[in-house]
N, C-alpha and C positions, 0 to 999 in steps of 0.2 A: 371866736365864740367857742366855748367848750361845754360839752354836755356829758354828764356821767349819770347813767341810768341803770336801775336794776331790771334785769330781764323779766322778773316776775311782777313788776309794777304794772297793774292793770290800768292805771290812770295816765301814765306817761310812758314808761318803759320803751320797748322797741318801736312803737308807733311814733313817739316823739323824736327818737333818735333818727329814724328814717326821714321824718319831715325836716328836721334840722339839716340833714345832709342834702336833701332835695331842694330846699327853698332858699338857702343862703346863696348869694351871688358867688360865682367861682373865685373871685379875688378875695373873698373873706377868709382869713385864716380860721381854721376850725380843727377841732378834735372831738370825736364822738366815741364814747366808751360805754359798752354794755357789760354788766357784771352778772354772770349766771348765778342762779340760786339766791338772788338778792331782790327784795321788793322795794317798796316806796321809801323805806327808811335807810337808804344806802349810806348817807352821811351822818346819821344820828342813830342813837341806840333805840329810839322809838318808845322808851319807857315812860315818858311823861303822860299822865292820865288824860290830859286834854288833847294831846297829839293823837293818842289812841282813838279817841272818839271821832275826831275830824278825819282821820286816815282810814276809818272803817271801810272795808271793801276795796282798798287800793292795792291789795296783794302784799301786805306786810308779812315778812317772814322773820325768823330770828335774826338778830343783829349779827353782822359779819364784820368783826373788827379789822380783819386783813383787807377786805374790800373797801371799807371806809378809809383806812389809812392810805391805801393805794389811790383811791379817788381824790383825796385831799392832796396827795403828793403830785398827782397829775395836774390838778387845778392850779396849784401854786407854781409848778414848773411852767405851765402855759402862761400864766401872768408874768413870771420872771422873764420869759422869752419875748413877750409881745408888748409889755408895758415898761416904760422908762421911769 
C-alpha cells in the first residue's frame, strides 16, 4: 500500500497518512509520503472547473509540479517492486 499526501490537505493529508501507518497489518508492505506546502491536488494540477468545485475546502494550494512528479515516481517504483 502506498499513500502520497499533501500536508496541507485538510480532508486527507497527515491524518490519513497516520491512519494508514497505524491500521495496516505489520506484514503489509507500505510507503507513506507527505509533501509539505501541497494540498489535495498533489497529483493533478487542479485546474479543472468541476474538480475545483468538489475540492472546495480541502486545502488546495498552487500546483507543485516537482511534488507531483516525485509522487508519481514513487508510486510507479512501488508498483514495479511489489507487482509482477
